[in-house]
Phi, psi and omega in degrees: 000130181284156175303321182295314182292323176300318178292324179295313183296317177298317183292321177293326183286317186289330182302332176294339177261354179255109180297341183262010182296141177285114186296316181300316180299310183297322178294321176294320176296323182293319177301314180296316181295322181293331176278314181289320182225075181297337178294347180278349185243147179287159180288150178278123181250122180303146181297335179292336180263358180279134183278183179290342178261018186292129185087358181258151181275000000 
C-alpha cells in the first residue's frame, strides 16, 4: 500500500467522525478509491433485485 493510498483511506474513514468534514472532498476521495480499489466497496444492487429484508440483519 502506498503512503498516498493509506492517507486517502484514513481521511475517508476519519471523515465520518468529523462534523466539519468537506463533503465534496470526501465524495471525490470515495470516487477515486472506488476506481483504484473496487474490492473495498460492496457491490451496487439494483432496487428491483432487493428482497423485503434488504438491510436487515
